N, C-alpha and C positions, 0 to 999 in steps of 0.2 A: 818596828824594832829600833832600839837605841843602843849604840855601843859607845863606851867611853875609853879613851886611851891616854896614857901618860906619855908625854913627849919632852924633848929638850929644845923645842923651838922658842926663840927669845923675842923675835921682832914681828910686828904686824905685817910688814912687807913679806916676810917668809911665810906667814899664815896665808896671805892672799895667793901666793904662788901655789902652795900645797892645796888649798881649797879648789883652785882652778883645775889642778891635775886630778884631784879626787872626783870632781864633778864630771870629768870625762868618763870615768868608770861607773859612777853612781849619779846619773843625770837628774833624777827626780828626788834627790835627797836634800836634807838640810844639814849643813856642816858649819860648825863654829869652834873657835878656840877660846879658852879662858887663860890668858897669859898672866893674870893676877894670881891664879892658884899656884901653889908651890910645885905642882906636878905638870904645869903647862898643858892643861886638859884639852883634848880634841874630842868633840862630841859629833857623832854622825847619826842622824835619824833617817832611816830608809826602809823600804819594804824588804830589801834583801841586802845583806852586808857580808863581805868576805874579809874577815879579820886578817887573814894571811896576805891578801892583796893590799890592804891598807898599810900594814907593817912593811911589806916589800916596797911599796911606793915611797914611803917616807925614808926608808933605809937607802934607797937608790938616789935620794937627794941629799944624803949625808946626815940625816936626822935619826935619832933613837925614837922608837915607838913600841909600846907594849900595852896590852889590854889591862885596864885598871879594874880589878875585881871588887 
């Protein structure tokens, strides 16, 4: 399963922090950001994904996150 999110993350250092936090909840997943995209894309590939948990985690770190349809 792959989910794609729109974020407002701007810097690679911020991405690394968020990826580390997400891997705590989704340890066997592949996570990456595309900061070159205008939507600052977050992609998560995992066997089980909780959109609510992902959005909640980014929000708790001061970032906007929404599912990209």
